[in-house]
VOMI-345175 format. One record per residue (C-alpha): residue number from 1; residue in three letters; x, z, y. Coordinates in pm, whole numbers, plus 50000, padded with zeros to 5 digits. Each point is the difference from the previous one (the first is absolute). Last residue first. Example, Ala and Ser with C-alpha at 12.3 -4.5 7.8 and 13.67 -1.06 7.14 Angstrom:
residues 2
<zakol pos="2" code="ser" east="51367" up="50714" north="49894"/>
<zakol pos="1" code="ala" east="49863" up="50066" north="49656"/>
***
This chain:
residues 227
<zakol pos="227" code="lys" east="09092" up="64309" north="75208"/>
<zakol pos="226" code="leu" east="50274" up="50265" north="50010"/>
<zakol pos="225" code="asn" east="50229" up="49827" north="49750"/>
<zakol pos="224" code="asn" east="49979" up="49677" north="50196"/>
<zakol pos="223" code="leu" east="50105" up="50176" north="50320"/>
<zakol pos="222" code="leu" east="50297" up="50166" north="49829"/>
<zakol pos="221" code="asn" east="50114" up="49671" north="49843"/>
<zakol pos="220" code="glu" east="49994" up="49815" north="50328"/>
<zakol pos="219" code="phe" east="50186" up="50288" north="50165"/>
<zakol pos="218" code="phe" east="50278" up="50024" north="49740"/>
<zakol pos="217" code="leu" east="50046" up="49628" north="49949"/>
<zakol pos="216" code="ser" east="50030" up="49958" north="50377"/>
<zakol pos="215" code="gly" east="50275" up="50261" north="50006"/>
<zakol pos="214" code="asp" east="50190" up="49773" north="49762"/>
<zakol pos="213" code="glu" east="49980" up="49720" north="50256"/>
<zakol pos="212" code="gly" east="50322" up="50009" north="50196"/>
<zakol pos="211" code="ser" east="50131" up="50053" north="50351"/>
<zakol pos="210" code="leu" east="49906" up="49765" north="50282"/>
<zakol pos="209" code="tyr" east="49943" up="49668" north="49822"/>
<zakol pos="208" code="glu" east="49829" up="50121" north="49683"/>
<zakol pos="207" code="asp" east="49787" up="50254" north="50186"/>
<zakol pos="206" code="ile" east="49870" up="50328" north="49862"/>
<zakol pos="205" code="met" east="50319" up="50198" north="49946"/>
<zakol pos="204" code="arg" east="49998" up="50261" north="50277"/>
<zakol pos="203" code="glu" east="49666" up="50145" north="49889"/>
<zakol pos="202" code="pro" east="50149" up="50074" north="49657"/>
<zakol pos="201" code="his" east="50229" up="50264" north="50158"/>
<zakol pos="200" code="pro" east="50218" up="50185" north="49747"/>
<zakol pos="199" code="met" east="49991" up="50385" north="50004"/>
<zakol pos="198" code="met" east="49697" up="50052" north="49778"/>
<zakol pos="197" code="gly" east="49723" up="50259" north="49973"/>
<zakol pos="196" code="leu" east="49688" up="49914" north="49803"/>
<zakol pos="195" code="ile" east="49687" up="50212" north="49965"/>
<zakol pos="194" code="asn" east="49722" up="49878" north="49767"/>
<zakol pos="193" code="lys" east="50217" up="50037" north="49690"/>
<zakol pos="192" code="glu" east="49813" up="50310" north="49872"/>
<zakol pos="191" code="lys" east="50324" up="50189" north="49940"/>
<zakol pos="190" code="asn" east="50135" up="49918" north="50346"/>
<zakol pos="189" code="phe" east="50201" up="49684" north="50026"/>
<zakol pos="188" code="ile" east="50367" up="49931" north="50068"/>
<zakol pos="187" code="gly" east="50226" up="49756" north="50183"/>
<zakol pos="186" code="ala" east="50363" up="49888" north="50028"/>
<zakol pos="185" code="ile" east="50144" up="50213" north="49718"/>
<zakol pos="184" code="asn" east="50355" up="49902" north="49907"/>
<zakol pos="183" code="lys" east="50024" up="50295" north="49755"/>
<zakol pos="182" code="ser" east="50014" up="50243" north="50293"/>
<zakol pos="181" code="ser" east="50041" up="49811" north="50330"/>
<zakol pos="180" code="gly" east="50361" up="49952" north="50103"/>
<zakol pos="179" code="asn" east="49916" up="49767" north="50291"/>
<zakol pos="178" code="pro" east="50056" up="49638" north="49899"/>
<zakol pos="177" code="asn" east="49977" up="50034" north="49619"/>
<zakol pos="176" code="tyr" east="50112" up="49668" north="49852"/>
<zakol pos="175" code="glu" east="50336" up="50141" north="49885"/>
<zakol pos="174" code="asp" east="49821" up="50289" north="49831"/>
<zakol pos="173" code="lys" east="49828" up="49761" north="49758"/>
<zakol pos="172" code="val" east="49648" up="49865" north="49945"/>
<zakol pos="171" code="glu" east="50027" up="49636" north="49887"/>
<zakol pos="170" code="gly" east="49704" up="49798" north="50125"/>
<zakol pos="169" code="lys" east="50184" up="49667" north="50003"/>
<zakol pos="168" code="lys" east="50018" up="49995" north="50381"/>
<zakol pos="167" code="asn" east="50156" up="50346" north="49999"/>
<zakol pos="166" code="cys" east="49821" up="50334" north="49979"/>
<zakol pos="165" code="tyr" east="49839" up="50275" north="50206"/>
<zakol pos="164" code="phe" east="49720" up="50150" north="49791"/>
<zakol pos="163" code="leu" east="49629" up="49992" north="50076"/>
<zakol pos="162" code="ala" east="49679" up="50185" north="49907"/>
<zakol pos="161" code="ile" east="50133" up="50312" north="49830"/>
<zakol pos="160" code="gln" east="49692" up="50206" north="49912"/>
<zakol pos="159" code="asn" east="50002" up="49933" north="49625"/>
<zakol pos="158" code="asn" east="49849" up="50344" north="49931"/>
<zakol pos="157" code="asp" east="50292" up="50117" north="49785"/>
<zakol pos="156" code="glu" east="50247" up="49851" north="50250"/>
<zakol pos="155" code="ile" east="49851" up="50180" north="50298"/>
<zakol pos="154" code="glu" east="49966" up="50324" north="49801"/>
<zakol pos="153" code="lys" east="50360" up="49984" north="49887"/>
<zakol pos="152" code="met" east="50110" up="49924" north="50354"/>
<zakol pos="151" code="gln" east="49803" up="50294" north="50137"/>
<zakol pos="150" code="asn" east="50159" up="50235" north="49750"/>
<zakol pos="149" code="lys" east="50347" up="49868" north="50085"/>
<zakol pos="148" code="thr" east="49931" up="50052" north="50369"/>
<zakol pos="147" code="cys" east="49939" up="49708" north="50236"/>
<zakol pos="146" code="phe" east="50204" up="49759" north="50208"/>
<zakol pos="145" code="tyr" east="49939" up="49663" north="50161"/>
<zakol pos="144" code="asn" east="50277" up="49881" north="50234"/>
<zakol pos="143" code="gly" east="49810" up="49802" north="50261"/>
<zakol pos="142" code="glu" east="50102" up="50194" north="50308"/>
<zakol pos="141" code="asn" east="50173" up="49755" north="50234"/>
<zakol pos="140" code="his" east="49762" up="49712" north="49948"/>
<zakol pos="139" code="ala" east="49943" up="49626" north="50019"/>
<zakol pos="138" code="ile" east="49919" up="49836" north="49666"/>
<zakol pos="137" code="his" east="49876" up="49648" north="49933"/>
<zakol pos="136" code="leu" east="49842" up="49846" north="49690"/>
<zakol pos="135" code="lys" east="50098" up="49766" north="49716"/>
<zakol pos="134" code="leu" east="49777" up="50065" north="49701"/>
<zakol pos="133" code="thr" east="50085" up="50022" north="49630"/>
<zakol pos="132" code="gln" east="49734" up="49998" north="49727"/>
<zakol pos="131" code="lys" east="49810" up="49693" north="50120"/>
<zakol pos="130" code="thr" east="49665" up="49985" north="49821"/>
<zakol pos="129" code="ile" east="49819" up="50217" north="50252"/>
<zakol pos="128" code="lys" east="49674" up="50062" north="49815"/>
<zakol pos="127" code="lys" east="49992" up="50376" north="50069"/>
<zakol pos="126" code="phe" east="50248" up="50102" north="50271"/>
<zakol pos="125" code="tyr" east="49805" up="50201" north="50255"/>
<zakol pos="124" code="lys" east="49677" up="50051" north="49807"/>
<zakol pos="123" code="asn" east="50174" up="50184" north="49716"/>
<zakol pos="122" code="glu" east="50144" up="49936" north="49655"/>
<zakol pos="121" code="asn" east="50290" up="49803" north="50148"/>
<zakol pos="120" code="asn" east="50266" up="50267" north="49949"/>
<zakol pos="119" code="asn" east="50373" up="49933" north="50026"/>
<zakol pos="118" code="ile" east="50005" up="49715" north="50250"/>
<zakol pos="117" code="lys" east="50365" up="49922" north="50064"/>
<zakol pos="116" code="val" east="50135" up="49995" north="50354"/>
<zakol pos="115" code="phe" east="50243" up="49759" north="50162"/>
<zakol pos="114" code="val" east="50145" up="50072" north="50341"/>
<zakol pos="113" code="asn" east="49998" up="49846" north="50347"/>
<zakol pos="112" code="lys" east="50190" up="50184" north="50271"/>
<zakol pos="111" code="cys" east="49996" up="50283" north="50254"/>
<zakol pos="110" code="ile" east="50177" up="50320" north="49895"/>
<zakol pos="109" code="phe" east="50068" up="50282" north="50247"/>
<zakol pos="108" code="glu" east="50308" up="50197" north="49902"/>
<zakol pos="107" code="ser" east="50072" up="50333" north="49840"/>
<zakol pos="106" code="phe" east="50173" up="49848" north="49694"/>
<zakol pos="105" code="lys" east="49744" up="50134" north="49754"/>
<zakol pos="104" code="asn" east="49702" up="49950" north="50227"/>
<zakol pos="103" code="arg" east="49854" up="50316" north="50152"/>
<zakol pos="102" code="leu" east="49730" up="50155" north="49784"/>
<zakol pos="101" code="leu" east="49646" up="49898" north="49905"/>
<zakol pos="100" code="val" east="49818" up="50282" north="49821"/>
<zakol pos="99" code="gly" east="49828" up="50065" north="49669"/>
<zakol pos="98" code="pro" east="49639" up="49986" north="49881"/>
<zakol pos="97" code="leu" east="49726" up="49791" north="50161"/>
<zakol pos="96" code="leu" east="49691" up="50131" north="50178"/>
<zakol pos="95" code="glu" east="50228" up="50285" north="50099"/>
<zakol pos="94" code="thr" east="49917" up="49940" north="50370"/>
<zakol pos="93" code="glu" east="50375" up="49967" north="50065"/>
<zakol pos="92" code="thr" east="50033" up="49769" north="49699"/>
<zakol pos="91" code="leu" east="49730" up="49769" north="50136"/>
<zakol pos="90" code="ile" east="50157" up="50010" north="50347"/>
<zakol pos="89" code="gln" east="50332" up="49878" north="49859"/>
<zakol pos="88" code="phe" east="49821" up="49713" north="49826"/>
<zakol pos="87" code="gly" east="49838" up="49912" north="50334"/>
<zakol pos="86" code="asn" east="50345" up="50000" north="50157"/>
<zakol pos="85" code="cys" east="50086" up="49728" north="49744"/>
<zakol pos="84" code="ile" east="49656" up="49864" north="49901"/>
<zakol pos="83" code="gly" east="49718" up="50240" north="49911"/>
<zakol pos="82" code="met" east="49698" up="49870" north="49808"/>
<zakol pos="81" code="leu" east="49669" up="50177" north="49946"/>
<zakol pos="80" code="leu" east="49731" up="49855" north="49772"/>
<zakol pos="79" code="gly" east="49693" up="50223" north="49995"/>
<zakol pos="78" code="gly" east="49946" up="50230" north="49702"/>
<zakol pos="77" code="ser" east="49823" up="50293" north="50170"/>
<zakol pos="76" code="lys" east="50338" up="50172" north="50034"/>
<zakol pos="75" code="ala" east="50126" up="49703" north="50198"/>
<zakol pos="74" code="phe" east="49715" up="50005" north="50251"/>
<zakol pos="73" code="asp" east="50018" up="50379" north="50037"/>
<zakol pos="72" code="ile" east="50374" up="49972" north="50068"/>
<zakol pos="71" code="val" east="49947" up="49727" north="50260"/>
<zakol pos="70" code="ser" east="49719" up="50200" north="50163"/>
<zakol pos="69" code="lys" east="50228" up="50303" north="50023"/>
<zakol pos="68" code="ile" east="50279" up="49777" north="50129"/>
<zakol pos="67" code="ile" east="49810" up="49879" north="50307"/>
<zakol pos="66" code="lys" east="50080" up="50311" north="50205"/>
<zakol pos="65" code="ser" east="50376" up="49968" north="49950"/>
<zakol pos="64" code="lys" east="50187" up="50258" north="49788"/>
<zakol pos="63" code="ser" east="50163" up="49747" north="49763"/>
<zakol pos="62" code="ala" east="50115" up="49807" north="50307"/>
<zakol pos="61" code="met" east="50221" up="50296" north="50091"/>
<zakol pos="60" code="ser" east="50171" up="50002" north="49660"/>
<zakol pos="59" code="gly" east="50035" up="49623" north="49964"/>
<zakol pos="58" code="cys" east="50378" up="49997" north="50027"/>
<zakol pos="57" code="arg" east="50118" up="50359" north="50023"/>
<zakol pos="56" code="leu" east="50033" up="50198" north="50326"/>
<zakol pos="55" code="tyr" east="49973" up="49710" north="50245"/>
<zakol pos="54" code="asp" east="49951" up="49655" north="49848"/>
<zakol pos="53" code="gly" east="49912" up="49865" north="50348"/>
<zakol pos="52" code="tyr" east="49643" up="50126" north="49969"/>
<zakol pos="51" code="ser" east="49942" up="49737" north="49731"/>
<zakol pos="50" code="phe" east="50307" up="49780" north="49958"/>
<zakol pos="49" code="gly" east="49873" up="49677" north="49856"/>
<zakol pos="48" code="gly" east="49821" up="49888" north="49687"/>
<zakol pos="47" code="pro" east="49625" up="49995" north="49950"/>
<zakol pos="46" code="leu" east="49754" up="50250" north="49847"/>
<zakol pos="45" code="val" east="49740" up="49769" north="49848"/>
<zakol pos="44" code="val" east="49639" up="50069" north="49901"/>
<zakol pos="43" code="leu" east="49816" up="49771" north="49756"/>
<zakol pos="42" code="asp" east="49631" up="49954" north="49915"/>
<zakol pos="41" code="ser" east="49905" up="50139" north="50339"/>
<zakol pos="40" code="lys" east="49696" up="50116" north="50197"/>
<zakol pos="39" code="pro" east="50147" up="50127" north="50325"/>
<zakol pos="38" code="leu" east="50221" up="50308" north="49974"/>
<zakol pos="37" code="lys" east="49909" up="50316" north="50187"/>
<zakol pos="36" code="thr" east="50202" up="50244" north="50211"/>
<zakol pos="35" code="asp" east="50163" up="49769" north="50250"/>
<zakol pos="34" code="glu" east="50323" up="50134" north="50147"/>
<zakol pos="33" code="his" east="50216" up="49776" north="49780"/>
<zakol pos="32" code="trp" east="49840" up="49682" north="50135"/>
<zakol pos="31" code="val" east="49830" up="49769" north="49748"/>
<zakol pos="30" code="met" east="50054" up="49623" north="49997"/>
<zakol pos="29" code="lys" east="49726" up="49810" north="49817"/>
<zakol pos="28" code="asn" east="50042" up="49728" north="49740"/>
<zakol pos="27" code="lys" east="49753" up="49761" north="49845"/>
<zakol pos="26" code="phe" east="50221" up="49891" north="49709"/>
<zakol pos="25" code="gly" east="50029" up="49631" north="49920"/>
<zakol pos="24" code="phe" east="50363" up="49919" north="49929"/>
<zakol pos="23" code="lys" east="50108" up="49935" north="50356"/>
<zakol pos="22" code="lys" east="49806" up="50303" north="50120"/>
<zakol pos="21" code="leu" east="50205" up="50237" north="49784"/>
<zakol pos="20" code="ala" east="50330" up="49843" north="50099"/>
<zakol pos="19" code="val" east="49927" up="49996" north="50374"/>
<zakol pos="18" code="asp" east="49887" up="50364" north="49996"/>
<zakol pos="17" code="met" east="50308" up="50097" north="49799"/>
<zakol pos="16" code="asp" east="50229" up="49836" north="50254"/>
<zakol pos="15" code="arg" east="49802" up="50170" north="50276"/>
<zakol pos="14" code="asp" east="50053" up="50344" north="49841"/>
<zakol pos="13" code="cys" east="50370" up="49941" north="49937"/>
<zakol pos="12" code="asn" east="50129" up="50185" north="50304"/>
<zakol pos="11" code="ser" east="49846" up="50346" north="49968"/>
<zakol pos="10" code="gly" east="50166" up="50226" north="50258"/>
<zakol pos="9" code="pro" east="49688" up="50187" north="50111"/>
<zakol pos="8" code="phe" east="49778" up="49964" north="49692"/>
<zakol pos="7" code="ile" east="49770" up="49710" north="49915"/>
<zakol pos="6" code="ile" east="49792" up="50011" north="49680"/>
<zakol pos="5" code="val" east="49911" up="49663" north="49848"/>
<zakol pos="4" code="ser" east="49647" up="49961" north="49866"/>
<zakol pos="3" code="ser" east="49868" up="49751" north="49746"/>
<zakol pos="2" code="asn" east="49663" up="49847" north="49921"/>
<zakol pos="1" code="met" east="49944" up="49747" north="49721"/>
***
């Protein structure tokens, strides 16, 4: 399977994602933001970081990069597009996903491991993962997901919530919400479920001895679902 990771000025998780994808069998290519065409890809990833220094709004300048038109065309044709952290912010700025990512509830940068509950596994990202709760890592200042009441109703009606913040047992409560995100949302899909935006970093949890292995479950599963 072929994958592409888009690099923006300020991206800092692009190499982590490259390592993770290659470890689990993807043939990955790194694509510079000023390129205008994507290589042949089964999966495109917008990585975490601070694209363009997070000036204006997080992800807003990256959403106007030259490569984005090809990314949007790829996604609208049904291709799998995943945005992690800053990549999630870029997806909302391009309006490929609804809502926005606001400043964290307590106006502080959060960097820690969290538990997330898989809410929808009827898609190529989470299908066949038997573990309902995953331990992943977050590192963000603007991860507070917000949308209008009408958008939330549509998201819930279409089963677009991918992940909830929770505790180790999978209990979704306010006290396990690290950033104030509406309804503990940690990730969402578009209606067709080929676009995924999530704040947690699965690429940081791919080694038992360095971090954890729940990210490994995610990438192994994704590759198998694409074969």
